[in-house]
TORTITOR-26341 format. One record per residue (C-alpha): residue number from 0; x, z, y. Coordinates in steps of 0.001 Angstrom, whole numbers, plus 524288, in hexadecimal, padded with zeros to 5 digits. Layout:
BEGIN
- num:X:Z:Y
- NUM:X:Z:Y
...
This chain:
BEGIN
- num:X:Z:Y
- 0:67064:51256:5AE8C
- 1:66870:51108:5A233
- 2:672AD:5186D:59A5A
- 3:67283:52386:5A42E
- 4:663B0:523E0:5A3D7
- 5:663A0:5247D:59505
- 6:66DC3:52F6F:5952B
- 7:6659D:53716:59EE0
- 8:65947:534F5:596E2
- 9:66020:539AD:58A9B
- 10:664E7:545F7:59191
- 11:65799:549A4:5972E
- 12:652E0:550ED:58AEC
- 13:65F6B:558EC:58ADD
- 14:65E00:55C32:59956
- 15:64FA6:55F91:59773
- 16:6527A:568DE:58C36
- 17:65D8A:56F95:5937F
- 18:65460:57110:59F27
- 19:64AB8:57819:59656
- 20:6553A:581AD:59220
- 21:659B0:5842D:5A013
- 22:64BE9:584D0:5A591
- 23:64725:58F18:59C03
- 24:65313:59765:59F3E
- 25:65043:596E2:5ADCD
- 26:641CD:5997E:5AB88
- 27:6450D:5A62C:5A466
- 28:64D25:5ABCB:5AF81
- 29:6487B:5B3D7:5BB30
- 30:64A6E:5AFEC:5C961
- 31:65064:5A75E:5CEA0
- 32:64BEB:5A01D:5C26B
- 33:63F3A:5A230:5BB13
- 34:63170:59FD8:5BFE5
- 35:633E5:5A4C3:5CDCE
- 36:63CB6:5991A:5D09A
- 37:635FD:58C79:5D4D5
- 38:6345E:582AC:5C9DA
- 39:63BFC:5781A:5D0EF
- 40:647DF:580CF:5D26D
- 41:6475F:584B4:5C40E
- 42:6461D:57685:5BFC9
- 43:65161:57200:5C850
- 44:65A09:57D54:5C408
- 45:656D9:57AD8:5B5B7
- 46:659B6:56C59:5B748
- 47:666D2:56EA3:5BDF7
- 48:66B68:57881:5B3D7
- 49:666C0:56FCB:5A8B5
- 50:66DBE:563E7:5AE2D
- 51:67A3F:56BC6:5AFC4
- 52:67982:57067:5A1A1
- 53:67662:562C5:59CB5
- 54:68153:55C7E:5A497
- 55:68B35:56586:59E36
- 56:6868D:560FE:590BB
- 57:68366:552CE:59313
- 58:68D59:54E32:58918
- 59:6886E:556CA:57E00
- 60:679F4:5566A:58163
- 61:6718D:55495:57531
- 62:66847:54935:5742E
- 63:65A32:54DFD:57440
- 64:65042:544E0:56E43
- 65:64414:5427C:57641
- 66:63ACD:5468C:56B7C
- 67:63011:550B1:56DBA
- 68:633B4:5591E:56213
- 69:64252:558D1:5648C
- 70:640DC:55AF5:57327
- 71:636DF:565E0:5713C
- 72:63F94:56D0A:56794
- 73:64B2F:56BA4:570B0
- 74:64318:570A2:57C41
- 75:63EE6:57C84:57461
- 76:64D15:57FA7:57172
- 77:650BF:57E85:57FCF
- 78:645B4:5879F:583B2
- 79:64A1F:591A0:57999
- 80:6584D:59175:57E15
- 81:65474:59232:58C68
- 82:64AF7:59D4C:589A6
- 83:65574:5A52C:58294
- 84:65F0E:5A3BA:58DE7
- 85:654E7:5A619:59878
- 86:64E6F:5B1B0:591E8
- 87:65B97:5B80B:58EFC
- 88:65F2E:5B778:59D68
- 89:65189:5BBA1:5A15F
- 90:65161:5C743:5981D
- 91:65EC4:5CB6F:59D13
- 92:65A0A:5CB25:5AB25
- 93:64D3C:5D1C3:5A772
- 94:654A1:5DE2B:5A3C9
- 95:6552B:5E17B:5B255
- 96:64680:5DF93:5B3D6
- 97:643E2:5E82E:5A806
- 98:64C9D:5F2A9:5ADDB
- 99:645C5:5F19B:5BB00
- 100:63840:5F264:5B4F7
- 101:63C29:5FE5A:5AD05
- 102:641CD:604CD:5B923
- 103:63610:60129:5C182
- 104:62C6A:6064A:5B779
- 105:63394:6133E:5B6B7
- 106:6334B:613E6:5C59E
- 107:62480:61254:5C597
- 108:6243D:604AD:5CB7E
- 109:61B6A:5FEE8:5C132
- 110:61096:5FCBC:5CB27
- 111:619C3:5F484:5D3A0
- 112:61B77:5E9AD:5C986
- 113:61AE2:5DC01:5CF0F
- 114:61A07:5CEC2:5C887
- 115:62703:5C81B:5C5DF
- 116:62502:5B9B8:5C9C1
- 117:62F9F:5B546:5C04E
- 118:6285D:5B8E1:5B3E8
- 119:61B3D:5BDBE:5B907
- 120:61DC7:5CB95:5B428
- 121:61CBD:5D890:5BB26
- 122:6296C:5DEB6:5BF9D
- 123:62C93:5EB6E:5C6A3
- 124:6343E:5EB94:5D36F
- 125:64027:5F1B0:5CCE8
- 126:63F7D:5E75C:5C246
- 127:63F17:5DC83:5CC6C
- 128:64A91:5E2BE:5D37A
- 129:6531A:5E3DE:5C763
- 130:64EEE:5D65D:5C2E8
- 131:6536A:5D067:5CFCB
- 132:66021:5D80F:5CEE0
- 133:66220:5D2F0:5C111
- 134:66074:5C4D9:5C5A4
- 135:66A6A:5C6F7:5D07B
- 136:67417:5CCCB:5C6CF
- 137:67156:5C18B:5BD7A
- 138:67580:5B773:5C77C
- 139:6808E:5BFD9:5CCF7
- 140:6869C:5C0C6:5BF5C
- 141:684F0:5B224:5BD02
- 142:67A5E:5B419:5B2FA
- 143:67514:5A692:5B639
- 144:68243:5A0F7:5B247
- 145:68113:5A7FE:5A543
- 146:67388:5A226:5A382
- 147:67873:5946A:5A685
- 148:683F0:5965E:59D51
- 149:67A6E:59A91:592AD
- 150:6728D:58E2B:5950D
- 151:67EBC:585CE:59400
- 152:6831C:58CE1:587AC
- 153:675A6:58B9E:58194
- 154:6768C:57CBF:5827E
- 155:6822B:57D5F:57949
- 156:67D0C:58820:5705F
- 157:66F24:582A3:56FC9
- 158:67006:573E1:571A7
- 159:664DC:56D57:578AB
- 160:65B2A:56841:56EC2
- 161:65FE6:57119:563C3
- 162:65DB7:57EE2:568E3
- 163:651D8:58293:560B6
- 164:65573:58C2B:55602
- 165:6629D:58FE9:55BBE
- 166:65DDE:59AAB:564D7
- 167:65E73:5A83B:55EF6
- 168:6546D:5B28F:56255
- 169:65B06:5BFA9:55F50
- 170:66428:5BEED:56B03
- 171:658F5:5BCF7:57483
- 172:6516B:5C81C:56E41
- 173:65CF9:5D13B:5702B
- 174:65DBE:5CD68:57E85
- 175:64F61:5D0AC:58067
- 176:65080:5DD5F:578D2
- 177:65AFD:5E262:58205
- 178:652E8:5DFB3:58E44
- 179:64B9A:5ECB2:58E7D
- 180:657EA:5F453:58B05
- 181:65F89:5EE4D:59658
- 182:65444:5F072:59FC4
- 183:652D4:5FEAF:59BD8
- 184:6617C:600A4:59D0F
- 185:66175:5FB47:5AAEB
- 186:65585:6032E:5AEF3
- 187:659BB:60FB1:5A80B
- 188:65E7E:616F6:5B467
- 189:65185:6152D:5BB67
- 190:64953:617C0:5AF43
- 191:650E3:62445:5AC6C
- 192:64FC0:628DD:5BA85
- 193:64121:62628:5BAB1
- 194:63F75:62D9A:5ADFC
- 195:64632:63972:5B3E3
- 196:63DE2:63870:5C047
- 197:63145:63760:5B896
- 198:6354F:642C6:5B000
- 199:63866:64B11:5BBF5
- 200:62B75:647A1:5C261
- 201:62458:64B24:5B5E9
- 202:62B28:6585A:5B528
- 203:627D9:65B31:5C365
- 204:619A7:65787:5C131
- 205:6194D:66012:5B521
- 206:61EFA:66BE8:5BBF7
- 207:616D7:66A52:5C857
- 208:609B4:66417:5C4B2
- 209:6040D:6657F:5D263
- 210:60EC3:65D3E:5D862
- 211:60AF8:64EE3:5D893
- 212:6181F:64A48:5D3D5
- 213:6139C:63D74:5CE04
- 214:60ED7:638D0:5DB42
- 215:61D2F:637F1:5DF15
- 216:621B3:631EB:5D248
- 217:621BD:623D6:5D6F1
- 218:6293A:626F0:5E372
- 219:6334C:62F1D:5DC2C
- 220:63549:6257B:5D121
- 221:63664:619EC:5DA78
- 222:6403E:6210B:5E30F
- 223:6486F:62603:5D7C4
- 224:6479F:618E8:5D0C5
- 225:64C0E:611BC:5DCF3
- 226:65788:61B02:5DEC7
- 227:65B89:619CF:5D084
- 228:65A53:60AFF:5D136
- 229:662C9:60ACA:5DD6F
- 230:66CE9:613EA:5D77B
- 231:66D65:60C74:5CA9D
- 232:66DA7:5FEF0:5D0E7
- 233:67C2D:5FC93:5CDDD
- 234:67A38:6008D:5BFA8
- 235:66DF4:5F827:5BE93
- 236:67503:5EC6D:5C46C
- 237:6805F:5EE82:5BB09
- 238:676FD:5EF21:5AF7C
- 239:67054:5E29C:5B3E1
- 240:67D86:5DBF2:5B57A
- 241:6814E:5E05E:5A7D3
- 242:674C4:5DA83:5A280
- 243:677AD:5CD74:5A913
- 244:685A5:5CDE7:5A3EA
- 245:6801B:5CE62:5960F
- 246:6789A:5C1B4:5983D
- 247:682D6:5B886:59209
- 248:68319:5C03B:58562
- 249:67438:5C173:5855A
- 250:672B4:5B2CC:586F3
- 251:67C8B:5B059:57C27
- 252:67592:5B9A7:572E2
- 253:66837:5B416:5761E
- 254:66C58:5A603:5741E
- 255:6740A:5A89D:567D7
- 256:669A9:5B168:56213
- 257:67121:5BE3E:56361
C-alpha cells in the first residue's frame, strides 16, 4: 500500500502538467468546449483525457521534481504547447466566422450584431450561422480525433517538463495569416453579389435622383444575400470541410515551427 501511494504521489506532477496542456487546449475551443460549458464538465473532461494520455505513457513518464522553479518552468512549457494546439484549431474554425461576418457586413446586417457568449465579442447572424456549421463539420469529420491525436503526439515531440524552447513560432504565424484569406474565399460569392447589387442601386439612383432607391437597399440586399447564401450553401459547406481537412497539416506545421 505504501509503495502504491508513493508511486501515485510521484506521478501527480506529471498528471498535473498534462492536465494543464489539455485544459488550455479545451479552453481555446468554441462550444461545446470553451467558456460556455460549465466549469465542472470542463474539469471532468480535462481530467479524463489527461488520465487516458498519462496511462498510455506510465512506463516512460519523466520524473518531475517538486521544486518551485522546475515546476513553474515545466508548467509554462505545458501552457505554451497547449496554447499552440488550441489556437491552431480555434483559428481554423474561426475562418467560418470571418466569412460570415464579411458576408453579413456586405448584406447590411451590421446593426444586428449580438454578443458571442464564448469570447464576449460581437458577431453577426450570418457569422454565428457559419460558425455553428463549422463546428458541426468539425465533429462530423472527426476533427476532435485529430486534436486528441495532436495532443498525444505532442507528449512525444515535446516531453512534459522540457517543452520550453522547442515550440516554433513561424508555423503558427502562417496559420493566422491565412485566416482572412480563407474567410474571404468562403464569403466571396456573397460579397461579389452584394457588390453588384450595390453598384446597380447606385446606378439607378444616379439615373433617377427622384426615386428613393436607397430606402429599398436593405430589403434588396438582404433578399439577394439570402438567396445567394442558399444557392452557395453546398459550395460553402465544401469549403469549410476542406478547411477542416487541412487541420492535421496545420497542427503539424504549427508545432514544428513551419
